C-alpha positions in Angstrom: -7.8 5.1 -19.9 -9.1 3.2 -22.8 -12.8 1.7 -22.8 -11.7 -1.8 -22.0 -9.7 -0.8 -19.0 -12.5 1.3 -17.8 -14.8 -1.7 -17.7 -12.5 -3.6 -15.4 -12.3 -0.9 -12.7 -15.5 -1.9 -11.0 -15.0 -5.7 -10.8 -15.9 -6.9 -7.2 -12.7 -9.1 -7.0 -10.4 -6.0 -7.6 -12.1 -4.0 -4.8 -11.8 -7.0 -2.5 -8.3 -7.4 -3.3 -7.5 -3.6 -2.8 -9.2 -3.7 0.6 -7.3 -6.9 1.7 -4.1 -5.2 0.6 -4.8 -2.0 2.5 -5.9 -4.0 5.7 -2.7 -6.1 5.5 -0.4 -3.1 5.2 -2.1 -1.3 8.0 -1.7 -4.5 10.1 2.0 -4.7 9.1 2.5 -1.1 10.1 0.7 -1.3 13.4 1.8 -4.7 14.7 4.9 -5.9 13.0 6.8 -2.7 12.5 5.9 -0.4 15.4 4.8 -2.8 18.1 4.2 -1.2 21.4 7.8 0.3 21.7 7.4 4.0 21.9 10.7 5.8 20.9 12.0 9.1 19.4 11.8 8.6 15.6 15.0 10.0 13.9 15.0 11.8 10.6 16.8 8.8 8.9 14.2 6.3 10.2 11.2 8.6 9.1 12.7 9.1 5.7 13.4 5.3 5.3 9.8 4.3 6.2 8.4 7.1 4.1 10.5 5.7 1.1 9.3 2.1 1.8 5.7 3.0 1.9 6.1 5.3 -1.1 7.7 2.4 -3.1 4.8 0.0 -2.0 2.4 2.5 -3.2 4.2 2.9 -6.6 4.5 -0.8 -7.0 0.8 -1.3 -6.5 0.0 1.6 -8.9 2.3 0.0 -11.4 0.3 -3.2 -11.0 -2.9 -1.2 -11.7 -1.5 0.4 -14.7 -0.1 -2.9 -16.2 -3.4 -4.7 -15.7 
């Protein structure tokens, strides 16, 4: 990480955006995806959701790297 990038890590708007993003993803996972329907999770479904969340994490990381 170069010196200019290190200066931007502590900016309040970046922390606020990160917290909002995390809370939105938790809300999506709890209320929109899962709901209240308890069911047996298949291997395929677990692998698919793991891939989705991993991909979102990598895209977020790419955004941080690009910035």
